[in-house]
Predicted model as a PDB file, atoms N, CA, C, CB and O in Angstrom, pLDDT in the B-factor column:
MODEL        1                                                                  
ATOM      1  N   UNK A   1     119.096  31.204 135.035  1.00 52.00           N  
ATOM      2  CA  UNK A   1     118.665  32.055 133.877  1.00 52.00           C  
ATOM      3  C   UNK A   1     119.074  33.262 133.974  1.00 52.00           C  
ATOM      4  CB  UNK A   1     117.336  32.136 133.672  1.00 52.00           C  
ATOM      5  O   UNK A   1     119.133  33.799 132.868  1.00 52.00           O  
ATOM      6  N   UNK A   2     119.350  33.855 134.741  1.00 53.00           N  
ATOM      7  CA  UNK A   2     119.639  35.084 135.306  1.00 53.00           C  
ATOM      8  C   UNK A   2     121.327  34.986 134.862  1.00 53.00           C  
ATOM      9  CB  UNK A   2     119.177  35.205 137.093  1.00 53.00           C  
ATOM     10  O   UNK A   2     122.149  34.191 135.317  1.00 53.00           O  
ATOM     11  N   UNK A   3     121.490  35.763 134.112  1.00 54.00           N  
ATOM     12  CA  UNK A   3     123.013  36.223 133.936  1.00 54.00           C  
ATOM     13  C   UNK A   3     123.685  37.159 134.122  1.00 54.00           C  
ATOM     14  CB  UNK A   3     123.368  36.213 133.086  1.00 54.00           C  
ATOM     15  O   UNK A   3     123.036  38.204 134.079  1.00 54.00           O  
ATOM     16  N   UNK A   4     125.018  37.315 134.371  1.00 58.00           N  
ATOM     17  CA  UNK A   4     125.491  38.456 134.921  1.00 58.00           C  
ATOM     18  C   UNK A   4     125.399  40.313 134.422  1.00 58.00           C  
ATOM     19  CB  UNK A   4     126.736  37.991 134.930  1.00 58.00           C  
ATOM     20  O   UNK A   4     125.907  41.320 134.914  1.00 58.00           O  
ATOM     21  N   UNK A   5     124.325  40.040 133.007  1.00 58.00           N  
ATOM     22  CA  UNK A   5     124.218  41.509 132.811  1.00 58.00           C  
ATOM     23  C   UNK A   5     122.531  41.538 133.140  1.00 58.00           C  
ATOM     24  CB  UNK A   5     124.785  42.114 131.080  1.00 58.00           C  
ATOM     25  O   UNK A   5     122.083  42.669 132.955  1.00 58.00           O  
ATOM     26  N   UNK A   6     121.601  40.645 133.542  1.00 55.00           N  
ATOM     27  CA  UNK A   6     120.268  40.621 133.535  1.00 55.00           C  
ATOM     28  C   UNK A   6     120.140  41.266 134.810  1.00 55.00           C  
ATOM     29  CB  UNK A   6     119.595  39.266 133.344  1.00 55.00           C  
ATOM     30  O   UNK A   6     120.970  40.933 135.655  1.00 55.00           O  
ATOM     31  N   UNK A   7     119.013  42.380 135.227  1.00 55.00           N  
ATOM     32  CA  UNK A   7     118.626  42.651 136.026  1.00 55.00           C  
ATOM     33  C   UNK A   7     117.776  41.962 136.686  1.00 55.00           C  
ATOM     34  CB  UNK A   7     118.440  43.425 135.834  1.00 55.00           C  
ATOM     35  O   UNK A   7     116.909  41.455 135.974  1.00 55.00           O  
ATOM     36  N   UNK A   8     117.681  41.698 138.070  1.00 55.00           N  
ATOM     37  CA  UNK A   8     116.239  40.962 138.544  1.00 55.00           C  
ATOM     38  C   UNK A   8     115.534  42.210 139.483  1.00 55.00           C  
ATOM     39  CB  UNK A   8     116.549  39.273 139.657  1.00 55.00           C  
ATOM     40  O   UNK A   8     114.865  41.846 140.451  1.00 55.00           O  
ATOM     41  N   UNK A   9     115.640  43.329 139.278  1.00 56.00           N  
ATOM     42  CA  UNK A   9     115.155  44.498 140.074  1.00 56.00           C  
ATOM     43  C   UNK A   9     113.975  45.029 139.259  1.00 56.00           C  
ATOM     44  CB  UNK A   9     116.318  45.653 140.315  1.00 56.00           C  
ATOM     45  O   UNK A   9     114.137  44.743 138.073  1.00 56.00           O  
ATOM     46  N   UNK A  10     113.168  45.510 139.421  1.00 57.00           N  
ATOM     47  CA  UNK A  10     112.214  46.470 138.693  1.00 57.00           C  
ATOM     48  C   UNK A  10     112.941  47.952 138.365  1.00 57.00           C  
ATOM     49  CB  UNK A  10     110.834  46.705 139.688  1.00 57.00           C  
ATOM     50  O   UNK A  10     113.680  48.468 139.204  1.00 57.00           O  
ATOM     51  N   UNK A  11     112.752  48.390 137.475  1.00 56.00           N  
ATOM     52  CA  UNK A  11     112.989  49.617 136.989  1.00 56.00           C  
ATOM     53  C   UNK A  11     112.203  50.459 136.349  1.00 56.00           C  
ATOM     54  CB  UNK A  11     113.767  49.548 136.382  1.00 56.00           C  
ATOM     55  O   UNK A  11     111.304  49.833 135.788  1.00 56.00           O  
ATOM     56  N   UNK A  12     112.135  51.618 136.177  1.00 53.00           N  
ATOM     57  CA  UNK A  12     111.276  52.374 135.993  1.00 53.00           C  
ATOM     58  C   UNK A  12     111.222  54.079 137.053  1.00 53.00           C  
ATOM     59  CB  UNK A  12     110.167  51.344 136.147  1.00 53.00           C  
ATOM     60  O   UNK A  12     111.991  54.562 137.884  1.00 53.00           O  
ATOM     61  N   UNK A  13     110.121  54.460 136.551  1.00 54.00           N  
ATOM     62  CA  UNK A  13     110.417  56.171 136.822  1.00 54.00           C  
ATOM     63  C   UNK A  13     110.573  55.722 138.903  1.00 54.00           C  
ATOM     64  CB  UNK A  13     108.355  57.721 136.083  1.00 54.00           C  
ATOM     65  O   UNK A  13     111.470  56.035 139.686  1.00 54.00           O  
ATOM     66  N   UNK A  14     109.395  54.989 139.122  1.00 54.00           N  
ATOM     67  CA  UNK A  14     109.953  54.948 140.760  1.00 54.00           C  
ATOM     68  C   UNK A  14     111.092  54.140 141.353  1.00 54.00           C  
ATOM     69  CB  UNK A  14     108.899  54.468 141.604  1.00 54.00           C  
ATOM     70  O   UNK A  14     111.285  53.987 142.560  1.00 54.00           O  
ATOM     71  N   UNK A  15     111.705  53.721 140.526  1.00 55.00           N  
ATOM     72  CA  UNK A  15     113.135  53.192 140.782  1.00 55.00           C  
ATOM     73  C   UNK A  15     114.345  53.857 140.460  1.00 55.00           C  
ATOM     74  CB  UNK A  15     113.292  52.085 140.174  1.00 55.00           C  
ATOM     75  O   UNK A  15     115.451  53.421 140.783  1.00 55.00           O  
ATOM     76  N   UNK A  16     114.183  54.731 139.934  1.00 61.00           N  
ATOM     77  CA  UNK A  16     115.498  55.610 139.025  1.00 61.00           C  
ATOM     78  C   UNK A  16     115.744  56.577 140.004  1.00 61.00           C  
ATOM     79  CB  UNK A  16     115.097  56.468 137.363  1.00 61.00           C  
ATOM     80  O   UNK A  16     115.020  56.997 140.907  1.00 61.00           O  
ATOM     81  N   UNK A  17     117.037  56.897 139.635  1.00 63.00           N  
ATOM     82  CA  UNK A  17     117.340  57.954 140.336  1.00 63.00           C  
ATOM     83  C   UNK A  17     117.488  59.509 139.396  1.00 63.00           C  
ATOM     84  CB  UNK A  17     118.647  57.487 141.059  1.00 63.00           C  
ATOM     85  O   UNK A  17     117.938  59.743 138.274  1.00 63.00           O  
ATOM     86  N   UNK A  18     116.837  60.440 140.532  1.00 65.00           N  
ATOM     87  CA  UNK A  18     116.445  61.588 139.613  1.00 65.00           C  
ATOM     88  C   UNK A  18     117.908  62.227 139.200  1.00 65.00           C  
ATOM     89  CB  UNK A  18     115.367  62.773 140.438  1.00 65.00           C  
ATOM     90  O   UNK A  18     118.866  62.109 139.963  1.00 65.00           O  
ATOM     91  N   UNK A  19     117.997  62.827 138.093  1.00 68.00           N  
ATOM     92  CA  UNK A  19     119.134  63.668 137.555  1.00 68.00           C  
ATOM     93  C   UNK A  19     118.927  64.372 136.864  1.00 68.00           C  
ATOM     94  CB  UNK A  19     120.010  63.242 137.054  1.00 68.00           C  
ATOM     95  O   UNK A  19     117.937  64.328 136.133  1.00 68.00           O  
ATOM     96  N   UNK A  20     120.029  65.520 136.853  1.00 66.00           N  
ATOM     97  CA  UNK A  20     119.661  66.708 136.218  1.00 66.00           C  
ATOM     98  C   UNK A  20     119.958  66.548 134.560  1.00 66.00           C  
ATOM     99  CB  UNK A  20     120.497  67.935 136.926  1.00 66.00           C  
ATOM    100  O   UNK A  20     120.780  65.776 134.068  1.00 66.00           O  
ATOM    101  N   UNK A  21     119.145  67.407 133.886  1.00 64.00           N  
ATOM    102  CA  UNK A  21     119.195  66.971 132.508  1.00 64.00           C  
ATOM    103  C   UNK A  21     120.563  67.072 131.794  1.00 64.00           C  
ATOM    104  CB  UNK A  21     118.223  67.747 131.761  1.00 64.00           C  
ATOM    105  O   UNK A  21     121.309  67.864 132.370  1.00 64.00           O  
ATOM    106  N   UNK A  22     121.087  66.501 130.722  1.00 62.00           N  
ATOM    107  CA  UNK A  22     122.573  66.139 130.522  1.00 62.00           C  
ATOM    108  C   UNK A  22     123.161  67.682 129.805  1.00 62.00           C  
ATOM    109  CB  UNK A  22     122.768  64.546 129.334  1.00 62.00           C  
ATOM    110  O   UNK A  22     124.365  67.906 129.679  1.00 62.00           O  
ATOM    111  N   UNK A  23     122.235  68.523 129.441  1.00 60.00           N  
ATOM    112  CA  UNK A  23     122.769  69.813 128.828  1.00 60.00           C  
ATOM    113  C   UNK A  23     123.058  70.693 130.137  1.00 60.00           C  
ATOM    114  CB  UNK A  23     121.617  70.581 127.714  1.00 60.00           C  
ATOM    115  O   UNK A  23     123.916  71.575 130.107  1.00 60.00           O  
ATOM    116  N   UNK A  24     122.294  70.414 131.308  1.00 58.00           N  
ATOM    117  CA  UNK A  24     122.738  71.019 132.134  1.00 58.00           C  
ATOM    118  C   UNK A  24     124.284  70.850 133.047  1.00 58.00           C  
ATOM    119  CB  UNK A  24     121.750  70.947 132.699  1.00 58.00           C  
ATOM    120  O   UNK A  24     124.983  71.731 133.546  1.00 58.00           O  
ATOM    121  N   UNK A  25     124.452  69.494 133.023  1.00 58.00           N  
ATOM    122  CA  UNK A  25     125.557  68.941 133.064  1.00 58.00           C  
ATOM    123  C   UNK A  25     126.620  69.456 132.358  1.00 58.00           C  
ATOM    124  CB  UNK A  25     125.395  67.868 132.795  1.00 58.00           C  
ATOM    125  O   UNK A  25     127.610  69.912 132.930  1.00 58.00           O  
ATOM    126  N   UNK A  26     126.460  69.410 130.795  1.00 59.00           N  
ATOM    127  CA  UNK A  26     127.689  69.924 130.041  1.00 59.00           C  
ATOM    128  C   UNK A  26     127.920  71.392 130.004  1.00 59.00           C  
ATOM    129  CB  UNK A  26     127.629  69.498 128.650  1.00 59.00           C  
ATOM    130  O   UNK A  26     128.975  72.015 129.886  1.00 59.00           O  
ATOM    131  N   UNK A  27     126.659  71.814 130.134  1.00 63.00           N  
ATOM    132  CA  UNK A  27     127.211  73.786 130.582  1.00 63.00           C  
ATOM    133  C   UNK A  27     127.837  73.825 131.643  1.00 63.00           C  
ATOM    134  CB  UNK A  27     125.978  75.063 130.968  1.00 63.00           C  
ATOM    135  O   UNK A  27     128.899  74.439 131.540  1.00 63.00           O  
ATOM    136  N   UNK A  28     127.539  73.274 132.996  1.00 72.00           N  
ATOM    137  CA  UNK A  28     128.387  73.799 134.088  1.00 72.00           C  
ATOM    138  C   UNK A  28     129.771  73.252 133.765  1.00 72.00           C  
ATOM    139  CB  UNK A  28     127.872  73.354 135.578  1.00 72.00           C  
ATOM    140  O   UNK A  28     130.675  74.087 133.766  1.00 72.00           O  
ATOM    141  N   UNK A  29     130.132  71.815 133.450  1.00 79.00           N  
ATOM    142  CA  UNK A  29     131.358  71.702 133.089  1.00 79.00           C  
ATOM    143  C   UNK A  29     132.324  72.517 131.998  1.00 79.00           C  
ATOM    144  CB  UNK A  29     131.288  70.620 132.828  1.00 79.00           C  
ATOM    145  O   UNK A  29     133.506  72.841 132.114  1.00 79.00           O  
ATOM    146  N   UNK A  30     131.338  72.743 130.830  1.00 83.00           N  
ATOM    147  CA  UNK A  30     132.276  73.828 130.173  1.00 83.00           C  
ATOM    148  C   UNK A  30     132.551  74.909 130.427  1.00 83.00           C  
ATOM    149  CB  UNK A  30     132.086  74.104 129.246  1.00 83.00           C  
ATOM    150  O   UNK A  30     133.571  75.452 130.000  1.00 83.00           O  
ATOM    151  N   UNK A  31     131.549  75.563 131.314  1.00 86.00           N  
ATOM    152  CA  UNK A  31     132.011  76.734 131.916  1.00 86.00           C  
ATOM    153  C   UNK A  31     132.941  77.187 132.933  1.00 86.00           C  
ATOM    154  CB  UNK A  31     131.235  77.102 132.222  1.00 86.00           C  
ATOM    155  O   UNK A  31     133.380  78.327 133.083  1.00 86.00           O  
ATOM    156  N   UNK A  32     133.279  75.733 133.877  1.00 89.00           N  
ATOM    157  CA  UNK A  32     134.261  75.768 134.681  1.00 89.00           C  
ATOM    158  C   UNK A  32     135.862  75.368 133.754  1.00 89.00           C  
ATOM    159  CB  UNK A  32     133.785  74.723 135.901  1.00 89.00           C  
ATOM    160  O   UNK A  32     137.002  75.667 134.111  1.00 89.00           O  
ATOM    161  N   UNK A  33     135.528  74.776 132.770  1.00 91.00           N  
ATOM    162  CA  UNK A  33     136.543  74.339 131.931  1.00 91.00           C  
ATOM    163  C   UNK A  33     137.035  76.109 131.182  1.00 91.00           C  
ATOM    164  CB  UNK A  33     135.798  72.933 130.687  1.00 91.00           C  
ATOM    165  O   UNK A  33     138.132  76.617 131.415  1.00 91.00           O  
ATOM    166  N   UNK A  34     136.222  76.612 130.523  1.00 91.00           N  
ATOM    167  CA  UNK A  34     136.693  77.960 130.323  1.00 91.00           C  
ATOM    168  C   UNK A  34     137.155  78.961 131.139  1.00 91.00           C  
ATOM    169  CB  UNK A  34     135.954  78.462 129.856  1.00 91.00           C  
ATOM    170  O   UNK A  34     137.928  79.827 130.730  1.00 91.00           O  
ATOM    171  N   UNK A  35     136.650  78.895 132.504  1.00 93.00           N  
ATOM    172  CA  UNK A  35     137.156  79.568 133.336  1.00 93.00           C  
ATOM    173  C   UNK A  35     138.704  79.212 133.773  1.00 93.00           C  
ATOM    174  CB  UNK A  35     136.263  79.519 134.284  1.00 93.00           C  
ATOM    175  O   UNK A  35     139.612  80.037 133.671  1.00 93.00           O  
ATOM    176  N   UNK A  36     138.888  77.841 134.286  1.00 95.00           N  
ATOM    177  CA  UNK A  36     140.225  77.403 134.172  1.00 95.00           C  
ATOM    178  C   UNK A  36     141.201  77.927 133.085  1.00 95.00           C  
ATOM    179  CB  UNK A  36     140.143  76.088 134.037  1.00 95.00           C  
ATOM    180  O   UNK A  36     142.230  78.561 133.319  1.00 95.00           O  
ATOM    181  N   UNK A  37     140.714  77.558 131.816  1.00 96.00           N  
ATOM    182  CA  UNK A  37     141.607  77.985 130.823  1.00 96.00           C  
ATOM    183  C   UNK A  37     141.768  79.413 130.737  1.00 96.00           C  
ATOM    184  CB  UNK A  37     141.223  77.504 129.603  1.00 96.00           C  
ATOM    185  O   UNK A  37     142.862  79.834 130.360  1.00 96.00           O  
ATOM    186  N   UNK A  38     140.757  80.306 131.055  1.00 96.00           N  
ATOM    187  CA  UNK A  38     140.946  81.830 131.126  1.00 96.00           C  
ATOM    188  C   UNK A  38     142.204  82.462 132.166  1.00 96.00           C  
ATOM    189  CB  UNK A  38     139.475  82.416 131.651  1.00 96.00           C  
ATOM    190  O   UNK A  38     142.964  83.408 131.961  1.00 96.00           O  
ATOM    191  N   UNK A  39     142.101  81.606 133.269  1.00 97.00           N  
ATOM    192  CA  UNK A  39     143.016  81.676 134.725  1.00 97.00           C  
ATOM    193  C   UNK A  39     144.314  81.498 134.100  1.00 97.00           C  
ATOM    194  CB  UNK A  39     142.709  80.378 136.039  1.00 97.00           C  
ATOM    195  O   UNK A  39     145.206  82.346 134.120  1.00 97.00           O  
ATOM    196  N   UNK A  40     144.397  80.130 133.429  1.00 97.00           N  
ATOM    197  CA  UNK A  40     145.655  79.614 133.185  1.00 97.00           C  
ATOM    198  C   UNK A  40     146.132  80.534 132.031  1.00 97.00           C  
ATOM    199  CB  UNK A  40     145.634  78.046 132.851  1.00 97.00           C  
ATOM    200  O   UNK A  40     147.321  80.807 132.196  1.00 97.00           O  
ATOM    201  N   UNK A  41     145.607  81.105 130.918  1.00 97.00           N  
ATOM    202  CA  UNK A  41     146.280  81.868 129.845  1.00 97.00           C  
ATOM    203  C   UNK A  41     146.884  83.040 130.653  1.00 97.00           C  
ATOM    204  CB  UNK A  41     145.244  82.362 128.606  1.00 97.00           C  
ATOM    205  O   UNK A  41     148.059  83.407 130.625  1.00 97.00           O  
ATOM    206  N   UNK A  42     145.714  83.642 131.491  1.00 97.00           N  
ATOM    207  CA  UNK A  42     146.141  85.246 132.222  1.00 97.00           C  
ATOM    208  C   UNK A  42     147.656  85.150 133.095  1.00 97.00           C  
ATOM    209  CB  UNK A  42     144.708  85.782 133.605  1.00 97.00           C  
ATOM    210  O   UNK A  42     148.422  86.094 133.289  1.00 97.00           O  
ATOM    211  N   UNK A  43     147.845  83.659 133.571  1.00 97.00           N  
ATOM    212  CA  UNK A  43     148.822  83.523 134.249  1.00 97.00           C  
ATOM    213  C   UNK A  43     150.132  83.022 133.251  1.00 97.00           C  
ATOM    214  CB  UNK A  43     148.391  82.631 135.355  1.00 97.00           C  
ATOM    215  O   UNK A  43     151.226  83.465 133.602  1.00 97.00           O  
ATOM    216  N   UNK A  44     150.118  82.442 132.457  1.00 96.00           N  
ATOM    217  CA  UNK A  44     150.964  82.077 131.648  1.00 96.00           C  
ATOM    218  C   UNK A  44     151.222  83.553 130.930  1.00 96.00           C  
ATOM    219  CB  UNK A  44     150.457  80.838 130.795  1.00 96.00           C  
ATOM    220  O   UNK A  44     152.359  83.958 131.171  1.00 96.00           O  
ATOM    221  N   UNK A  45     150.499  84.380 130.170  1.00 95.00           N  
ATOM    222  CA  UNK A  45     150.886  85.570 129.819  1.00 95.00           C  
ATOM    223  C   UNK A  45     151.834  86.721 130.388  1.00 95.00           C  
ATOM    224  CB  UNK A  45     149.964  85.945 129.709  1.00 95.00           C  
ATOM    225  O   UNK A  45     152.630  87.460 129.808  1.00 95.00           O  
ATOM    226  N   UNK A  46     151.388  86.589 132.012  1.00 92.00           N  
ATOM    227  CA  UNK A  46     151.787  87.701 133.025  1.00 92.00           C  
ATOM    228  C   UNK A  46     153.407  86.966 133.313  1.00 92.00           C  
ATOM    229  CB  UNK A  46     150.517  87.840 134.665  1.00 92.00           C  
ATOM    230  O   UNK A  46     154.451  87.615 133.385  1.00 92.00           O  
ATOM    231  N   UNK A  47     153.315  85.819 133.417  1.00 90.00           N  
ATOM    232  CA  UNK A  47     154.644  85.400 133.286  1.00 90.00           C  
ATOM    233  C   UNK A  47     155.869  85.558 132.270  1.00 90.00           C  
ATOM    234  CB  UNK A  47     154.477  84.383 133.338  1.00 90.00           C  
ATOM    235  O   UNK A  47     157.075  85.695 132.481  1.00 90.00           O  
ATOM    236  N   UNK A  48     155.264  85.502 131.316  1.00 91.00           N  
ATOM    237  CA  UNK A  48     155.942  85.610 129.934  1.00 91.00           C  
ATOM    238  C   UNK A  48     156.035  86.873 129.664  1.00 91.00           C  
ATOM    239  CB  UNK A  48     155.278  84.957 128.801  1.00 91.00           C  
ATOM    240  O   UNK A  48     156.627  87.291 128.669  1.00 91.00           O  
ATOM    241  N   UNK A  49     155.431  87.648 130.563  1.00 91.00           N  
ATOM    242  CA  UNK A  49     155.798  89.224 130.230  1.00 91.00           C  
ATOM    243  C   UNK A  49     156.645  89.836 131.180  1.00 91.00           C  
ATOM    244  CB  UNK A  49     154.558  90.157 130.174  1.00 91.00           C  
ATOM    245  O   UNK A  49     157.336  90.810 130.885  1.00 91.00           O  
ATOM    246  N   UNK A  50     156.635  89.353 132.241  1.00 87.00           N  
ATOM    247  CA  UNK A  50     157.722  89.550 133.497  1.00 87.00           C  
ATOM    248  C   UNK A  50     159.239  88.750 132.961  1.00 87.00           C  
ATOM    249  CB  UNK A  50     156.995  88.646 135.182  1.00 87.00           C  
ATOM    250  O   UNK A  50     160.276  89.229 133.421  1.00 87.00           O  
ATOM    251  N   UNK A  51     159.328  87.859 132.250  1.00 85.00           N  
ATOM    252  CA  UNK A  51     160.627  87.167 131.996  1.00 85.00           C  
ATOM    253  C   UNK A  51     160.685  87.976 130.498  1.00 85.00           C  
ATOM    254  CB  UNK A  51     160.611  85.210 132.027  1.00 85.00           C  
ATOM    255  O   UNK A  51     161.673  87.551 129.900  1.00 85.00           O  
ATOM    256  N   UNK A  52     160.079  88.834 129.815  1.00 88.00           N  
ATOM    257  CA  UNK A  52     160.486  89.436 128.743  1.00 88.00           C  
ATOM    258  C   UNK A  52     161.388  90.475 129.379  1.00 88.00           C  
ATOM    259  CB  UNK A  52     159.356  89.930 127.860  1.00 88.00           C  
ATOM    260  O   UNK A  52     162.413  90.524 128.699  1.00 88.00           O  
ATOM    261  N   UNK A  53     161.429  91.075 130.092  1.00 87.00           N  
ATOM    262  CA  UNK A  53     161.823  92.256 130.922  1.00 87.00           C  
ATOM    263  C   UNK A  53     162.968  91.944 131.775  1.00 87.00           C  
ATOM    264  CB  UNK A  53     160.691  92.738 131.792  1.00 87.00           C  
ATOM    265  O   UNK A  53     162.854  91.381 132.864  1.00 87.00           O  
ATOM    266  N   UNK A  54     164.238  92.376 131.183  1.00 88.00           N  
ATOM    267  CA  UNK A  54     165.413  91.964 131.748  1.00 88.00           C  
ATOM    268  C   UNK A  54     165.809  92.563 133.131  1.00 88.00           C  
ATOM    269  CB  UNK A  54     166.395  92.221 130.816  1.00 88.00           C  
ATOM    270  O   UNK A  54     166.613  91.980 133.858  1.00 88.00           O  
ATOM    271  N   UNK A  55     165.180  93.829 133.500  1.00 91.00           N  
ATOM    272  CA  UNK A  55     165.324  94.235 134.989  1.00 91.00           C  
ATOM    273  C   UNK A  55     164.519  93.322 135.895  1.00 91.00           C  
ATOM    274  CB  UNK A  55     164.835  95.734 135.231  1.00 91.00           C  
ATOM    275  O   UNK A  55     165.061  92.872 136.904  1.00 91.00           O  
ATOM    276  N   UNK A  56     163.239  93.014 135.598  1.00 87.00           N  
ATOM    277  CA  UNK A  56     162.626  92.022 136.303  1.00 87.00           C  
ATOM    278  C   UNK A  56     163.730  90.972 136.650  1.00 87.00           C  
ATOM    279  CB  UNK A  56     161.449  91.447 135.503  1.00 87.00           C  
ATOM    280  O   UNK A  56     164.108  90.850 137.815  1.00 87.00           O  
ATOM    281  N   UNK A  57     164.383  90.019 135.375  1.00 86.00           N  
ATOM    282  CA  UNK A  57     165.086  89.263 135.745  1.00 86.00           C  
ATOM    283  C   UNK A  57     166.332  89.204 136.816  1.00 86.00           C  
ATOM    284  CB  UNK A  57     165.272  89.036 134.851  1.00 86.00           C  
ATOM    285  O   UNK A  57     166.641  88.281 137.570  1.00 86.00           O  
ATOM    286  N   UNK A  58     166.911  90.418 136.645  1.00 91.00           N  
ATOM    287  CA  UNK A  58     168.167  90.652 137.276  1.00 91.00           C  
ATOM    288  C   UNK A  58     167.610  91.030 138.820  1.00 91.00           C  
ATOM    289  CB  UNK A  58     169.109  91.915 136.446  1.00 91.00           C  
ATOM    290  O   UNK A  58     168.273  90.713 139.807  1.00 91.00           O  
ATOM    291  N   UNK A  59     166.239  91.788 138.938  1.00 92.00           N  
ATOM    292  CA  UNK A  59     165.927  91.873 140.353  1.00 92.00           C  
ATOM    293  C   UNK A  59     165.419  90.308 140.965  1.00 92.00           C  
ATOM    294  CB  UNK A  59     164.703  93.075 140.516  1.00 92.00           C  
ATOM    295  O   UNK A  59     165.599  90.182 142.176  1.00 92.00           O  
ATOM    296  N   UNK A  60     164.953  89.397 140.418  1.00 88.00           N  
ATOM    297  CA  UNK A  60     164.638  87.890 140.627  1.00 88.00           C  
ATOM    298  C   UNK A  60     165.860  87.619 140.918  1.00 88.00           C  
ATOM    299  CB  UNK A  60     164.021  86.977 139.465  1.00 88.00           C  
ATOM    300  O   UNK A  60     166.076  87.531 142.127  1.00 88.00           O  
ATOM    301  N   UNK A  61     166.923  87.420 140.083  1.00 91.00           N  
ATOM    302  CA  UNK A  61     167.913  86.506 140.616  1.00 91.00           C  
ATOM    303  C   UNK A  61     168.478  87.097 141.789  1.00 91.00           C  
ATOM    304  CB  UNK A  61     168.978  86.167 139.642  1.00 91.00           C  
ATOM    305  O   UNK A  61     168.797  86.355 142.718  1.00 91.00           O  
ATOM    306  N   UNK A  62     168.691  88.676 141.896  1.00 95.00           N  
ATOM    307  CA  UNK A  62     169.634  88.980 143.453  1.00 95.00           C  
ATOM    308  C   UNK A  62     168.911  88.939 144.527  1.00 95.00           C  
ATOM    309  CB  UNK A  62     170.333  90.422 143.652  1.00 95.00           C  
ATOM    310  O   UNK A  62     169.367  89.192 145.642  1.00 95.00           O  
ATOM    311  N   UNK A  63     167.190  88.473 144.194  1.00 95.00           N  
ATOM    312  CA  UNK A  63     166.271  88.327 145.657  1.00 95.00           C  
ATOM    313  C   UNK A  63     166.622  86.653 145.855  1.00 95.00           C  
ATOM    314  CB  UNK A  63     164.149  88.744 145.454  1.00 95.00           C  
ATOM    315  O   UNK A  63     166.885  86.191 146.965  1.00 95.00           O  
ATOM    316  N   UNK A  64     166.585  85.823 144.607  1.00 94.00           N  
ATOM    317  CA  UNK A  64     166.865  84.446 144.866  1.00 94.00           C  
ATOM    318  C   UNK A  64     168.119  84.101 145.738  1.00 94.00           C  
ATOM    319  CB  UNK A  64     166.994  83.804 143.592  1.00 94.00           C  
ATOM    320  O   UNK A  64     168.102  83.307 146.679  1.00 94.00           O  
ATOM    321  N   UNK A  65     169.452  84.962 145.201  1.00 95.00           N  
ATOM    322  CA  UNK A  65     170.560  84.818 145.929  1.00 95.00           C  
ATOM    323  C   UNK A  65     170.546  85.257 147.016  1.00 95.00           C  
ATOM    324  CB  UNK A  65     171.474  85.207 145.472  1.00 95.00           C  
ATOM    325  O   UNK A  65     171.308  84.666 147.781  1.00 95.00           O  
ATOM    326  N   UNK A  66     169.773  86.384 147.603  1.00 94.00           N  
ATOM    327  CA  UNK A  66     169.846  86.915 148.575  1.00 94.00           C  
ATOM    328  C   UNK A  66     169.250  85.923 149.675  1.00 94.00           C  
ATOM    329  CB  UNK A  66     169.309  88.136 148.390  1.00 94.00           C  
ATOM    330  O   UNK A  66     169.549  86.179 150.842  1.00 94.00           O  
ATOM    331  N   UNK A  67     168.380  84.740 149.404  1.00 92.00           N  
ATOM    332  CA  UNK A  67     168.067  83.807 150.428  1.00 92.00           C  
ATOM    333  C   UNK A  67     169.408  82.678 150.883  1.00 92.00           C  
ATOM    334  CB  UNK A  67     166.737  83.004 149.829  1.00 92.00           C  
ATOM    335  O   UNK A  67     169.435  82.040 151.935  1.00 92.00           O  
ATOM    336  N   UNK A  68     170.263  82.647 150.005  1.00 85.00           N  
ATOM    337  CA  UNK A  68     171.557  81.603 150.415  1.00 85.00           C  
ATOM    338  C   UNK A  68     172.336  82.444 150.927  1.00 85.00           C  
ATOM    339  CB  UNK A  68     172.383  80.755 149.262  1.00 85.00           C  
ATOM    340  O   UNK A  68     173.428  82.087 151.368  1.00 85.00           O  
TER     341      UNK A  68                                                      
ENDMDL                                                                          
END                                                                             
């Protein structure tokens, strides 16, 4: 009689796992995603600005060549 999707244990407030409200979980996730997106944007912007400087590129090429 009990199929694979039927539960045989009682469930309710006494047997459920307490969880945070869904709004709290989503807010934390969105906040962390926003922070990582901002960090990534700053890093990409910095790299773009440094590559736009020809003198910086020559200096980096000289430093890389000096390693060999």
